[in-house]
C-alpha positions in Angstrom: 28.4 -0.7 39.3 28.7 0.4 35.7 25.7 1.5 33.7 26.0 1.9 29.9 24.6 5.0 28.3 26.2 5.1 24.9 28.4 2.7 22.9 30.6 3.3 19.9 32.3 0.0 19.1 34.2 -1.2 22.1 34.3 2.3 23.5 31.5 3.3 25.8 30.1 6.2 27.9 28.9 4.8 31.2 27.9 5.9 34.7 30.2 4.4 37.3 29.8 5.4 41.0 28.7 8.9 39.9 31.4 9.4 37.4 31.3 9.3 33.6 33.5 6.9 31.8 36.0 7.0 30.4 37.6 8.8 33.3 41.0 9.4 34.9 42.2 8.6 38.3 44.3 11.6 39.4 47.0 10.2 41.7 47.7 13.6 43.2 44.1 14.0 44.5 43.1 12.6 47.9 39.7 11.3 46.7 41.2 9.6 43.7 43.9 8.1 45.8 41.3 6.6 48.1 39.6 5.1 45.0 42.9 3.7 43.8 43.5 2.2 47.3 40.1 0.4 47.0 41.1 -1.3 43.8 43.0 -4.6 44.0 45.8 -4.0 41.5 47.5 -7.3 42.4 51.2 -8.0 43.2 52.3 -8.7 39.7 52.3 -6.8 36.4 50.4 -8.4 33.4 53.6 -9.1 31.4 54.6 -11.7 34.1 51.9 -13.9 32.6 54.2 -14.5 29.6 57.3 -15.3 31.8 55.8 -17.3 34.6 52.1 -17.9 34.1 51.6 -20.0 37.3 53.2 -17.3 39.5 51.1 -14.6 37.7 47.9 -16.5 38.5 48.8 -16.4 42.2 49.8 -12.7 42.2 47.4 -11.1 39.7 44.6 -8.7 40.6 41.4 -10.4 41.9 39.3 -7.3 41.9 35.6 -8.4 41.4 34.4 -5.1 39.9 37.3 -3.9 37.7 39.7 -5.6 35.3 43.1 -4.2 36.1 46.0 -4.4 33.6 49.4 -3.2 35.0 52.7 -3.0 33.4 51.5 -2.7 29.8 53.9 0.2 29.1 56.7 -2.3 28.9 55.1 -4.2 25.9 55.3 -3.5 22.2 52.3 -1.6 20.7 50.9 -4.6 18.9 51.0 -6.7 22.1 49.2 -3.9 24.1 46.4 -3.9 21.5 46.1 -7.7 21.6 46.0 -7.8 25.4 43.4 -5.1 25.9 41.1 -6.8 23.3 41.6 -10.1 25.0 40.7 -8.6 28.4 37.6 -7.0 26.9 36.5 -10.3 25.4 36.2 -12.0 28.8 33.5 -9.8 30.4 32.0 -6.3 30.5 33.7 -5.1 33.7 35.4 -1.8 33.3 39.1 -2.1 32.3 41.7 0.0 34.1 45.1 0.3 32.5 47.7 1.7 35.0 50.5 4.0 34.1 49.8 3.8 30.4 47.7 6.7 29.2 49.0 9.9 27.7 47.1 12.6 25.8 48.3 11.1 22.6 47.4 7.5 23.1 44.2 8.0 25.1 41.8 7.9 22.1 43.0 4.5 20.9 43.1 3.0 24.4 39.4 3.9 24.8 38.7 2.7 21.3 40.1 -0.7 22.3 37.8 -0.9 25.3 39.6 0.9 28.2 37.3 2.6 30.6 39.6 3.9 33.3 43.1 5.5 33.1 45.4 7.4 35.4 47.8 10.3 35.2 50.8 8.4 36.5 52.7 8.5 33.2 52.0 12.3 32.6 53.2 13.0 36.1 56.4 10.9 35.8 57.1 12.3 32.4 56.9 15.8 33.8 60.0 15.1 36.0 61.9 14.3 32.8 60.9 17.6 31.3 58.3 16.1 28.9 55.5 18.6 28.0 52.6 16.6 26.6 50.1 17.6 24.0 47.4 15.7 22.1 49.5 15.3 19.0 53.1 15.3 20.4 55.4 15.5 23.3 57.9 18.4 23.6 60.9 19.0 25.9 60.4 22.0 28.1 64.0 23.1 27.4 63.2 23.7 23.7 59.8 25.4 23.9 59.7 29.1 22.9 56.0 29.6 23.2 53.3 27.5 25.0 50.7 26.1 22.5 48.2 25.8 25.4 46.0 28.0 27.5 45.7 26.0 30.7 46.3 27.8 34.0 50.0 26.9 34.0 50.7 27.9 30.4 48.6 31.0 30.5 50.3 32.4 33.6 53.9 31.5 32.8 56.2 31.9 29.8 58.6 29.0 29.0 61.5 31.2 30.2 59.8 31.9 33.5 59.2 28.1 34.0 62.8 27.3 33.2 64.0 29.7 35.9 62.2 27.7 38.6 64.0 25.0 40.5 63.6 21.3 39.5 60.7 20.5 41.8 58.7 23.6 40.9 59.1 23.2 37.2 58.3 19.5 37.3 55.2 20.2 39.4 54.0 22.8 36.9 54.5 20.5 33.9 52.8 17.7 35.8 49.7 19.9 36.2 49.8 20.8 32.5 50.1 17.2 31.4 47.3 16.1 33.7 45.0 18.9 32.3 46.0 17.8 28.7 44.9 14.2 29.5 41.7 15.4 31.2 40.8 17.4 28.1 41.4 14.5 25.8 39.1 12.3 28.0 36.3 14.9 27.6 36.9 15.1 23.9 36.8 11.4 23.5 33.5 11.1 25.5 32.0 13.6 23.0 33.4 11.6 20.0 31.6 8.5 21.5 28.4 10.4 21.8 28.7 11.5 18.2 29.6 7.9 17.1 32.7 9.4 15.5 35.5 7.8 17.6 36.9 5.7 14.8 37.4 8.7 12.5 39.0 10.6 15.4 41.4 7.7 16.2 42.4 7.4 12.6 43.2 11.1 12.3 45.4 10.8 15.4 47.0 7.5 14.5 48.4 8.4 11.1 51.0 10.7 12.8 52.2 8.0 15.1 53.7 4.6 13.9 53.0 3.1 17.3 49.3 4.1 17.3 48.9 3.0 13.7 50.3 -0.5 14.6 47.8 -0.8 17.4 44.9 0.2 15.1 45.9 -2.3 12.4 46.4 -5.1 14.9 42.9 -4.4 16.3 41.3 -4.5 12.9 43.1 -7.7 12.0 42.1 -9.7 15.1 38.7 -8.2 16.0 36.8 -10.6 13.7 38.1 -13.5 15.8 36.2 -12.3 18.8 32.5 -12.9 18.0 31.0 -11.3 21.1 33.1 -8.2 20.6 32.3 -7.8 16.9 28.7 -7.4 17.8 29.5 -4.2 19.6 30.4 -2.4 16.3 27.4 -0.6 14.7 26.3 -1.5 11.2 24.5 1.8 11.0 25.6 5.3 12.1 24.5 8.9 11.7 28.1 10.1 11.5 29.9 10.3 8.2 32.5 7.6 7.6 35.8 9.2 6.6 37.9 6.7 4.8 41.7 6.8 4.1 43.9 4.3 2.2 45.8 3.7 5.4 43.0 1.6 7.0 41.0 -0.3 4.4 39.8 -3.0 6.9 38.0 -0.9 9.5 35.0 -2.7 11.1 32.2 -0.9 9.3 33.8 -1.7 5.9 34.3 -5.4 6.7 30.8 -5.7 8.2 29.3 -4.1 5.0 31.1 -6.5 2.7 30.3 -9.5 4.8 26.6 -8.6 4.8 26.6 -7.5 1.2 28.1 -10.8 0.0 25.7 -12.8 2.0 22.6 -10.9 0.8 23.4 -10.1 -2.9 21.3 -11.9 -5.4 21.3 -10.0 -8.6 18.2 -10.5 -10.9 19.7 -9.6 -14.2 21.9 -11.2 -16.8 23.9 -8.1 -17.6 26.1 -6.1 -15.2 27.4 -2.6 -15.6 30.3 -1.4 -13.4 30.3 2.3 -12.7 32.6 4.7 -10.7 31.4 6.3 -7.5 30.4 10.0 -7.2 31.0 12.6 -4.5 27.3 13.1 -3.9 25.2 10.4 -2.2 23.1 8.5 -3.0 24.9 7.7 -6.3 21.6 7.4 -8.2 20.8 11.1 -7.5 24.3 12.3 -8.5 24.9 14.4 -11.6 27.1 11.8 -13.2 24.8 8.8 -12.7 21.8 11.0 -13.6 23.3 12.0 -17.0 24.1 8.3 -17.8 20.6 7.1 -16.9 19.0 9.9 -18.9 21.2 9.0 -21.9 21.0 5.2 -21.7 18.2 2.8 -20.7 19.4 0.9 -17.6 16.2 -1.1 -17.1 16.7 -4.8 -16.7 20.5 -4.6 -16.0 22.4 -4.7 -12.7 24.9 -2.2 -11.5 27.9 -2.2 -9.2 29.6 1.0 -8.1 33.3 1.1 -7.3 34.8 3.4 -4.7 37.6 3.2 -2.2 37.4 1.3 0.0 33.8 0.4 -0.9 32.3 -1.6 -3.7 28.5 -1.5 -3.7 25.7 -3.0 -5.9 23.1 -0.4 -6.6 20.7 -2.4 -4.4 22.8 -1.4 -1.3 23.6 2.2 -2.0 21.2 3.4 0.7 22.9 1.3 3.4 25.5 2.7 5.7 28.4 3.4 5.1 27.7 3.6 1.4 25.1 6.3 2.0 27.3 8.5 4.1 31.0 8.5 3.6 33.8 10.6 2.2 37.3 9.8 1.0 40.2 11.7 -0.4 40.2 11.7 -4.2 43.7 12.1 -5.7 43.4 10.0 -8.9 46.1 7.8 -7.6 45.3 4.2 -6.5 47.9 2.3 -4.4 48.6 -1.3 -5.1 47.1 -2.4 -1.8 44.0 -0.3 -2.6 43.5 -1.9 -6.0 44.0 -5.4 -4.7 41.6 -5.0 -1.8 38.8 -3.5 -3.9 39.3 -5.8 -6.8 39.0 -8.8 -4.6 35.7 -7.6 -3.2 34.4 -6.7 -6.7 35.3 -10.1 -8.1 33.4 -11.8 -5.2 30.3 -9.7 -5.9 30.4 -10.3 -9.7 30.7 -14.0 -9.1 27.5 -13.9 -7.0 25.5 -13.2 -10.2 24.8 -15.3 -13.2 26.0 -12.6 -15.6 26.3 -13.3 -19.3 27.8 -9.9 -20.0 29.9 -7.6 -17.9 30.3 -4.0 -19.0 32.7 -1.6 -17.3 32.1 2.1 -17.9 35.1 3.3 -16.0 38.5 5.0 -16.6 41.7 5.7 -14.7 42.2 3.9 -11.4 38.7 2.4 -11.6 39.7 0.6 -14.7 42.8 -0.9 -13.0 40.5 -2.2 -10.3 38.2 -3.9 -12.8 41.1 -5.3 -14.8 42.5 -6.9 -11.6 39.1 -8.1 -10.6 38.6 -9.9 -13.9 42.0 -11.6 -13.4 41.0 -12.7 -9.9 37.5 -13.9 -10.9 38.3 -15.2 -14.3 35.6 -13.3 -16.1 35.6 -11.2 -19.3 34.8 -7.5 -19.3 33.8 -5.1 -22.1 35.1 -1.5 -21.5 33.0 1.3 -23.0 34.8 4.5 -21.8 36.9 5.8 -24.7 38.3 8.9 -22.9 35.9 10.3 -20.3 32.8 8.4 -19.0 30.5 11.3 -19.9 31.8 12.0 -23.4 29.3 11.5 -26.1 31.5 8.8 -27.7 31.7 6.9 -24.4 28.0 7.1 -23.7 27.2 6.0 -27.3 29.4 3.0 -26.9 27.8 2.1 -23.5 24.3 2.4 -25.1 25.3 0.1 -27.9 26.6 -2.6 -25.6 23.6 -2.5 -23.3 21.2 -2.6 -26.2 22.9 -5.8 -27.5 22.6 -7.4 -24.0 19.9 -9.4 -22.5 17.5 -7.6 -20.1 15.6 -9.2 -17.3 12.5 -7.5 -16.1 12.7 -6.3 -12.4 11.8 -3.2 -10.4 14.9 -1.5 -9.0 13.2 0.0 -5.9 11.7 -3.4 -5.1 15.1 -5.0 -5.4 16.5 -2.3 -3.1 14.0 -3.3 -0.4 14.5 -7.0 -0.9 18.2 -6.7 -0.6 18.1 -4.3 2.4 15.7 -6.7 4.2 18.0 -9.6 3.5 21.0 -7.6 4.6 19.5 -6.1 7.7 17.3 -8.9 9.0 18.6 -12.0 7.3 15.2 -13.0 5.9 13.3 -12.8 2.6 10.7 -10.3 1.5 8.5 -12.9 -0.1 5.0 -11.3 -0.7 3.5 -8.7 -2.9 4.3 -5.1 -2.0 3.9 -1.5 -3.3 6.4 1.3 -3.0 5.6 4.9 -2.3 7.7 8.1 -2.0 10.5 9.8 -3.9 14.0 8.3 -3.9 15.7 7.9 -1.5 12.8 8.4 0.9 10.9 5.3 0.0 8.2 3.5 1.9 7.1 -0.2 1.5 3.4 -1.2 1.8 1.5 -4.4 1.7 -2.0 -3.4 0.7 -2.8 -0.4 2.9 -0.4 -1.3 5.6 3.0 0.3 5.8 5.7 -2.3 6.5 8.9 -0.3 6.6 10.7 2.7 5.3 14.2 3.8 4.6 15.9 5.9 7.3 18.4 7.8 5.1 20.1 9.4 8.2 21.3 6.0 9.5 21.2 4.0 6.2 18.8 1.3 7.5 15.2 0.2 7.5 12.6 1.2 10.1 9.6 -1.0 10.6 6.0 -0.8 11.5 3.6 -3.2 13.3 3.0 -5.7 10.5 6.7 -6.3 10.0 7.5 -6.2 13.7 5.1 -9.1 14.1 7.0 -11.0 11.4 10.4 -10.4 13.1 8.9 -11.4 16.5 7.6 -14.7 15.2 10.9 -15.5 13.4 12.9 -14.4 16.5 14.9 -12.1 14.3 16.3 -9.0 15.9 13.8 -9.6 18.6 14.2 -8.9 22.3 11.9 -10.6 24.9 11.3 -8.4 27.9 9.9 -9.1 31.4 6.2 -8.8 32.2 5.9 -5.1 32.3 4.7 -2.2 30.0 7.6 0.1 29.2 6.9 3.7 30.2 10.1 4.9 28.4 13.2 3.3 27.2 14.1 -0.3 28.1 17.1 -1.2 30.4 19.1 -4.4 30.4 17.5 -5.4 33.8 14.2 -5.9 31.9 15.6 -8.1 29.1 14.9 -11.8 29.3 16.3 -12.9 25.9 17.8 -11.2 22.9 18.9 -12.2 19.4 22.7 -12.5 19.5 22.9 -10.9 16.1 21.8 -7.6 17.4 24.3 -4.8 17.3 24.1 -1.2 18.7 21.9 1.0 16.4 20.1 -1.9 14.9 16.3 -1.7 14.4 14.8 -4.2 16.9 11.5 -5.4 18.1 10.7 -6.0 21.8 7.8 -8.0 23.2 6.2 -9.8 26.0 2.7 -11.4 26.3 1.0 -8.0 26.3 3.2 -5.6 24.4 5.0 -5.4 21.0 7.2 -2.5 20.1 10.0 -1.3 17.9 13.1 0.6 18.9 16.9 1.1 18.4 19.4 -1.1 20.2 21.9 0.7 22.4 23.9 -2.3 23.2 24.5 -5.7 21.5 22.1 -8.6 22.0 24.8 -10.5 23.8 25.4 -7.6 26.2 21.7 -7.1 26.8 21.5 -10.6 28.3 24.8 -10.7 30.1 24.7 -7.4 32.0 22.1 -6.2 34.6 22.5 -2.5 34.2 22.5 0.0 31.4 20.3 1.3 28.6 19.4 -1.6 26.2 16.8 -0.1 23.8 15.6 3.3 22.8 11.9 2.8 22.3 10.4 4.2 19.2 6.8 2.9 19.2 4.6 0.5 21.2 1.6 -1.6 20.1 -0.9 -3.6 22.0 -0.6 -7.4 21.9 2.6 -9.4 22.2 3.7 -13.0 21.8 
């Protein structure tokens, strides 16, 4: 039986028969060999499915508890990614890929949804003289100094190892390779706990064409699997580290999808600005200087970054609130095209009579391309540098000549965040308290919600929890019991299928109403019978 403890996309930390997943079956240990013997691995490798599907259906694994994929090593990297994702989409059983894992590819296998691996490949490779590391594979014949402190490497020099006979040296390398794989598994488990696995996988993949292909294929096809896409968090506490190699990572595409759905600009004039290193943008030195120098009241703003484009209303949402990217001043063609397309879509969501771009360098190239895509005209106000007195004066003149529409920025931020996060409207009178970005929303004397700047999301209190419960939005119906702690999947009756891990949710029954943070998706809460479903934050008397 597998019990979920932490999810990070398709990767997960679970308890399975007393072991923490992901874990490795060590084929050289008696206990693990007994475990392996208990698994029905079938009589045919998975690739036979593409050669003779009818024969494969007869000879495949019929294990009831574990999904077994054998023979994937013979496939191209893109096919491996496709097949693992396809297997993961069928059910939540642990996936075991035989004779496939190495210290180098282990992170992406887990990222794709693999729970169990073995050390068959590290052991076999040892008999060919392959010395495995997390980043590369070396031949034992060419190593001058061991870059490892495992028991084998710390007690022998390469010369001493090479003086051994074939069986001895192969056995030693096999032990080292197995330890290297075990260490990677421990490291990956920690990355999952820190919600940092995607950053980790990208950092590893950029040094390997095969791994990069697997990652890109995964990003391309993931949106086609609705039940899997709900496993990827919209909100995280970890910083998103963006590179130009992977523009379409899940949190970027989720943000754009939600942003385009929720964006309803109130003004008639739009100002396009560059991003800043410090977050939120509104508190940055650059944006503060501009806002002190020019009256931005009554106009909308969109900020360009790479790979993000964010209206001001969404700058407190993850990942806009907590990301980093390498700033070189050079924008690739793919980068410009991707960002320009998203910018044009956002601009066209508004009924803007005037569009002003206060940008330079690569940012201007993005705006120019966006105007071509969207067919709108843009006035450029940066003469040399955006903070030069000449540029600021030009910006002020253009804004003063533009139509302003009266609206309150902080209120628009809450309206857009509610629409983005919960898919409903904030349609009653409210008051806002606090200093930006630590804002709180009230209706009369009752606090409705506040902004959690760590996760880039809204947290809710009882009055708004009641609204979500009645609308069945991000709501989880639980069995007839009063939670004494967190809520497990066994106690879930029904859950909104839109719920993703780390979403703010409400839970309820006839007696209890409460708020918490989802640990698994709403789909998973209903389909599995074990595992942590909701971290409870607060309980109130009175339910549905």
